N, C-alpha and C positions, 0 to 999 in steps of 0.2 A: 666567651665563658669556660673555653678552657685556657685561657691567658689570664682571665680572674683564679680560676683554683691555682695557677702555678702559681701566683701570686701570695694566695692565700699559703701555698704552703709553706713558699721561703720564709715567709714571714712568722708561723711559728717558729719553723727550725732557729731562725734568729732568735727569736722568744727563748725557747731551748737551752740554743747553745749561753744566750747571757744569764740565764736563770741559775744554769750548771757554775761557771762560772762563780757568779755570787755568792755560790751556796758553798761555794770550796775554801772561797777569799773569809764567810765569817764563820767555818768550824776551826780553818789554822788563827782567825783572830790576823790575817795578812794584811800589815801598814799601819794596823791600829788606827782604822778611820774613826771618824768622829759618830756615823751613823752606819746600824750594823747592815752588810748587804747582802744579807737574806731578804729583805725587803725589797728589791728585784725582784727578786722569784714570785715573791705574793703578788705584787703587783702586778705581773707579766701572766704568769701563770693560776693567779689564786681568786682574783677579780673574773677571767670567766666563768669559773666554778663556781663562785658562789652565785653569780647572776646566773647561771643555769640550774643550779639547784635551786633556786626561788621562782624561776620560770615554770620549772616543775611541780613545783606545788602550788603555784598561784594557777593556772591553766590544767593542770591534768590532774593534781592532787596525787603524785607518783612519787613516792616518797624511795631514794636510791642512794646507792654509797658517795654520791657527792652530795647527801644534805647529810652526811655523817660527818665529810671531811670541811663543807662548810662549818660546823662545827665547831670541830677538831682547829682550822683555821682562827675563828674568833676567839675560843676560850685561850689558845697559846697566846695571840697575841696582847691578852689581856691581861696576862701572868708575867709579859715581857720574855715570852722564848721565839722570839722573831725565829732561831735559825730552823727548831723544829714545824714549824708555822711555814716557813720556806721550803721545806723537805720534803713537807706531804704534797702543797701544792704542784713541783716539780714533778714527784712522782707521780700523780693525778696527769696531768700534763702530756708527758710523757706517754701514760697508757693509750690517753687517746689518740695521739699524735699515728702510736705505731695501729691502732684499730683503721681507724682511715685509711691509713696507706695501703692496709690487707683486702680493704672493699676494695677500691680502685683499679689492687690488681687482677683480681677474681674476673671483672669489667673485660680487659683486655684479649682473650680470646674471642669474644665474641666480633668484637673488629677484625680480626686474623680471617674466621670463618665468611665475614660478610667480601671480603676479600678474594675467596674463592668464586665468588657469583661470575661470571661467564659476563660479559657487555653488552655482545653482538651475538649474531647467527645470520648463518648463511639461510637464504631462504630462496626455493625452485620456482619462477613464476614465469609462464609461457617460456619455458625451456630456458631461461635464465635466472645467474644469479643474483642476487642481490643481497647485498649488507645491510640488515636493519639489526636496533636498538634491540638485547634480548629483551625487554618488556614488552616490543611492539610485537612480538612470534603469539599468534589465537592458537588455539583448537583447532586441528584439522590441516594446516601450514605443513608442507613439506622442505625440509630442510636437509641441505646438505652436508654433512662434516668429515672435514678432510684431513689425516694424521698426524697428531700430534693437536689435536685442538681441544677445546673443553667442549665438553658436550652442553647444550644452553637450556632444554628443556626436556621431559622427561616425553621419552616417545614408545613407537616402534620400527624396529628396521626393515623399508619397503624395496631394501636394494643394497647388493654388495654384501661384503665379510668382512668380520674387521675381529679386534681382539681389544677390550676394553678395560683400564687398570678402571677399578672400581672399589678400589679399597675405602675412599673418604665416604662410601657410604654403609658397604659392609666387613670392610677389615680385610676381605680375602688377600690373601699375600700375594697371590699369582693375576696373572690379566686373565680375563673371562674371553671364551672366543663366542661369538655372537655371528647370526643368519639373520637372513628371510624370519623375520616373526616374533625374535624378539626384543623383549623389552630393554629400552637402556631409561639412566637417571641423568638429569640435573648435576654438572658439578664432575664429572667425572670424566674421563680423560682416553680417547681414541689412539691405541695405542699405534699400532700398523697402517689399516688399510680405509679408503674412501669410502664410505656408505650416504644412500638415503635414507629419511626416517621420515617419520606422521606423527608432529606432536599431539600429545596426548594431555599430557598437566603441564600448564605456562604460570607464569606470575607465581601468585603465591600461593598456588596450588603445587609446585615442582616440589621433589626430591627435596633439594639442597636448601629451598627457601622454609620448609616445613622446622627440618633440622635446623637454622640456624633461631629460628622460633622455640624449638625446643630445648637448647640453650640459652635463653631468654629466660623461660621460665621455669627451668628445671629445679630452680632451687628457690622459685616462691613457696614449695611445700615443705624445706626445711626449716626446721624453726629456728629462729638465733636464738643461741644457746645463752640464758643471762648467767652473767659472772654472779659464785656465791656470794662477795659480797655483798651486792647489789637484790639478792632474794631473801638475806637477815637484816640488810635494810631498815626496817620500818619495827620491827621489834630492838633493832638495837636501839634506832631512837628513839623508840617511847620507852622503852629499858632506862636509855644515859636520865633523858630530861624529869623522869619522873624520880630517879635514885637523886639527883641535882636538888630538885624541887623540894623532896623529903626533908633532905637535909640540912639546907639551906630554913626551910621554915623550923625546924625542931631546934639545930642547933644555934641561928640566930646569924651564922658562921657563912658569907656569902664565899669567903675563899677556899672553905670546906666545899659548896658546888662546883666552883670554878676549877677545884682540883680533877673531881669525877669527873665535869665534859675533857679536863687532859688526856685522863686512863682511860678513858673512853677514847681515846683517838683512834678511827679505823685503820691509821699507819699498817699495824704487820697484819690487819683483817685484810687491806687491801693488795698487801704486797705478798699476802698467800699463796693468793693463785697466779698471778703474774712470774714471779720469782722461780716457783715449781715447772712453768713452761718455759722458761728462757733456757733454763737449765736441762729442761726435759728435749727441747729444741734445738741444745748445744747436746746432748748428746746423741741425738739423732743426727749430725751432721758428720759426727765420725765417724760411720757406716754409711756416707756417702747419701744418703735423704736429706734434700731439703723440705723443711716443714715453713707450709706458705700460708695458712690460714690460724691462728691464735689459737680458736677452740679446736682444731682439729685431733690433738691428743685425746681431750676428755670425749668428743662423738666418737672416737676410734676405740676407746675401751667401753663401750657398748654394743658393738655390733656383734651379732654370731654368728653370722656367714661373711667371706669374702668370694666376691664374682668375680672371675681371671679372664678376660677375653681369649682366645688362645694365639694368633699368630701375634707375633714380637713382642708377649708377655710368657706364655708355657712357653711357646718355640723360640727360634732367631728368627723366625721372617724370608730365611732364605734358602732355596730348594736346594737341596743336594739330590747325587744321585744314591737310589737305596737298591737295586738291584740292574743289573744286566745282564737279561735272558734272549739268548740264540736258540734256532733251530739246530737241525743236523749239520747242516751243509756252509755251515761258518760259523768259527770259534766264538765267544765273547769277547778277546780284547781284538779281532779283526770288526766285528759294529760296533765294536767301543771308536775303533780308531776312524772308520767310515765316517760316522755319524759326528763326532764332534771335529770330524775335518769338513764335514759339510756346514755344520752350526758356525764356524768361523767368525762369517760375518752376518749372521742371526744377531738383533737388537731384541732377543727376547729373553728373558730371565732365564725361562727353562732351559733356551740355548746355552748361553752365558754357563749356564753351570755344568750343564753337559761335558763343553769344553775346558775348566777349569777343574772339574774332578778329571779328566785324563792327564792336566797337567802334572797334576800331582799326584800320577802315579805312575806314567808313564817317562820315560826318558827320551825314547822317539818322537820324533818333532812331526806337528801334521802336516797333509798335503792342500795348497791353494786348492781350490775347487778351481776348475774351468769355467764351468758356468756356474750359475747360480741365482736360485731366483727364491725370494719369499712372501709366502702366500699367506696372504692376512685371513686368520680365523680358522688358519688348518696347517701349515708349516714350512719346510722349508725343500726345495728341489737345487742339488746338484750337481757336479760329474765330478768323484775323484778318481783319480785311477785309473782312468779308464771305468769307469763304474756309475750307472744313474744313479744314484740316490733319491730315497724323498723316507719325510722323519718329519711326520706330525698325527695329528689324531687319525679315528680309523676312518673319520668319514672322507680323508684326503685320499686314502688306498684304496676304497671303497669307489669316489669319483674316479680312479684313474682304472678300473678295472683290477684291481690285484687284492683277490682272495686271501683271508688271513682264518689259514686253520684252526680248526675249534681247539687245537691243544694249547697253543700263542693264547686263543683267547682265555680262554681256562685259568693261563696259568697267570695272564695280567687281570681276570677278575679278583684273582685273592689278594696279588698288592692294591686294588681299588677299594675290595673291602680294608683293609688297610688306611686306607685316606691319600694312596698315592695317587701322582696325576702321569700316566701311562704315554710315554711317545713310542708309537710304532714305527718302525725301518721295512724299507724295502730295499732290495739290491736290485739292479737291471729287471727290474716286474715282479718282482720273486718278497713273498713277506719274509722277511730272516730272522723277525723280530721284536725285542722292544726292550725300552730304558725305561724304570721306574723311578720317581723323583715324590721326595715327600718335604715337609718344612721337619727340619728339627730341632727335639727335644731340647732344653736345654738342660745342660748336665744336673742342675741340683734342685729341678724341677721337681724331681720324685722325693728330696729330703726338706726342698720347700713346704708340699702339702702337706706330707707326714709330722712333720712340726707343729706346723698352723692347728691339726687335730689337736695335739697336744696340749696345746697351751684355751681349748675348750671354744675353736672356732672350729666351721665345718666349711669346706668349699665345693664352691658351684663353678661351672665352667660356661661363660656364655659369650657365646662366640655366631660371625655373621658366615662365617664357612659351612660347607654341610656336612649332613649327618653321619657318614664313612672318616673324615676325615676330624671330628670333634671325636667320633667315639675313641677311635686311636689314642689319640694324644690323655683322652680319660681315663681309657683302661692303662695306660703307662704311667700314670701317674696317681691315680688311687681314687679320682674323682668320682664318685658315684650319680652326684646329683647335674642335668645337662639339658641346655639348651642352643638349638642349632637352629641356623638362616635366621638370624635375625638380625631386622634392619634396627636403625637407631632407635625409633618409638619402641621397639618390640623388644629390647632392652630394658628401659624406662619403665615398659608394661610389665616386665620380669619382676623387676626390683620393686615397685609399686606392691604387687602381690608376699614378696615376703615381708614387705613393710605392716602390710596389707595385717599379716598374721604374728602381726611381733617382733620376724627377724630382722634387726637393721642389717644392713649390706652395706658393707667395704668394694667398693669397685674400682678392681686395678687392670689399666688399660694401655693404650701407647699409640691408635690413632684417632684420625681427624670424627671417624664415624663413635668414637667412643665418648666424645665430648656431652653429648646431649644425662648420659651414664651417669658417666664422673661428677656430674651437676646433681643429680637425682639422688643417687647415692647418699644417704649418711656422710660415708669420707668419701670422697675419688682420689683415690694414686696413681700417678700417669707415669710411664716408663721415660725417663729426658734425656735418656741418649738418645736412642731409634724411637723417641716416639714424636708426633707434629710438636710445632708450638701452640696450636692451637689445643691440645691433649694435656698438654703442660699445665696452660691459663685457666683450664676449667680443673683441675683438681687442686686438690687441698694439701697432699704430698707428693714431693716427686722424686721418685730414685733416679739421683743423678747419673750415676754408672751403667745404670739396668738391673741391678743386681737384687733376683727377687729373695737371694735365699736372707735379705736384713726384714723384710716384711716378719716371720712372726717375733727377733727382737724388738719392731717396733710395736707390736702389739701386746708384748708384756710391758713394754717400758710405758706404753698409754696407761694400763693398770697401775703401774708404780708409780707415776704421777698424779694420778688421780689419789692413789692411797699418802703419797706425800701430802699433796694440797689439804688433804682429809686432816693431815695430821696439823697441819699448819693450823689450821683451825681455830681446830679445839685446841691447839696450844694459845694462840694468841686470844684466845677468848677465857679460857680459866686463868690466865695471866691479866684480865681486863677483871674482870669480877672479883679475883683477891684482890688487887688494887682498890678496888670499887669500895668494896669491904674497908679495908685498912684508911680509905678516905674517909669515908664517912664518921668509923670512929673517930677520926683525928690521928690516928698513928701515919698516917701521909701526911708531908706537904705537898705544894705545886713543884719545886724545885724537884724533889725523890719523887714524885709523879712522873714527870715529862722524864728522866734515868730509866726510871720504869718501862715508858712506851715507847724509847727509843731501843732499850737490853731487848723487849720484845722483837722488835723489828728486827736486828740482828741476829736474833737466834732464830730465825723464819727465813734470814737470805743463807747463814749458815746451814741449815736442815733441807735447802732447797738445793743447794749446792752440790751438795754429797751425789745428788741428780746426775751429776755432770759424770761422773766413771762408771757410774751402774752398769754392770752388764749381767744379765742373766743367765745360765748354761742350762740352755736349751736342746738335748739330742736328739 
């Protein structure tokens, strides 16, 4: 099947190349050939259009732009305007090919999502580990998951401690510590420890499989936007035929009737939308924006609110040290030195962030730990400069019978309320303070949200992160509408509620977990640099350089593009009607009619090309 599709695509490309070359030769009359080479474009591109129009009318009584184009082709050939016929056929065939390519690319993300599905699982039976296909796991089975492995099914941890990277499901920027009784999801990654779990949701019921189905079905409710030329096609066809018929009957001159059909040629009408869209896409490309869907700009002009994911979108997605807080018996500098030295061998993102922060602010070299142990789901233990260091969560210190003073807990609580993650540190068995880490807000996030509001679109925060982390970002950026702790299906549900209330949503995200929401939203925008391939493939628009400050320009560009399309449509229709009246009165012959037809097309192209350099100043 794939081979046949590839062959069809190659044949279409070949026909388009030959047709384009034939039109160029015809236009410049190269070689003075005995036959107009534009016939090649008519045969290769025009015949399929006429065939499709006939089938549409006969089987579905569906009149679209291809009926208008067929009329123009036949009328042009009748009066000897072979170049005009070839030109129209080529333009329509090229547009159809680009639309097919867009649809094919939209399906690529689903294939990549399927590849995340674990193929095997490690089941414990009679105290022995047995590796079986993941689809053979049944609810109630006990599974063992080693460090670095993907979790095959949903379940509950029955033994062991670990940290799980569940960004694929929730988008959370940091691994989540897990212990006995905690729930884990299929497709997420066990980062450090080994643990046993009881399977609860398997096969098609697992979280990852549900998300795959969400992506596959999410755009089913997104109505296909019909081209403007198709919307008006029926009325234009009726008007053209009635005008030509009346003229023929009243004057008895068939040449006048044919001239009417020629000037009614919808070339300018058909060009009105794609030329403006292509110019808008070119304008966006200069700002590092890749528009993957042809009608994305049209849909974007209709949105009433933009829903931002938090991690990797409004923030950079990388933890950074926000504060170092020590008690009175040790300085902040000394506490940071000991902790960073202890974390040198850690693979945890928080540990790496502490080490990186220390190296950026200090010229003093860290010491290598004499002893080092990583405690999955807890933290690290190390001996540095003769001191026993524990750095991890509060439970780690309690498990080692190290009390944390109320003063330290109160100070830590303030940072937790701001969405920070806390690393408590003990030195030689005494709780000595903590280091607070947080995801860093993008430097232009505040200005972006403000500019979006100025364009007349409200901002929404839609994230899988917890309430504290989300509230901090919302407060800093000025976003008032917040939805937290969202799994992929929850994000889709929120978007559906906005759509149900008449507020079309544009979703901006970067992770795999955002893919269903990007599909379900009226328009999906993905972060192309840090974003996953699956999110990018699910989106209509991609910010290649992760530059969210281009979003306000994109919103304004979408509205400007639609205004240009409407202007093109009005101009082409007025020109056609003026030409029709002149043709009916006998003031316009076939040759001059064809000239007016081509002049209208050129005017539309020039007007659309002005979009390439358009830029609106948004303060």
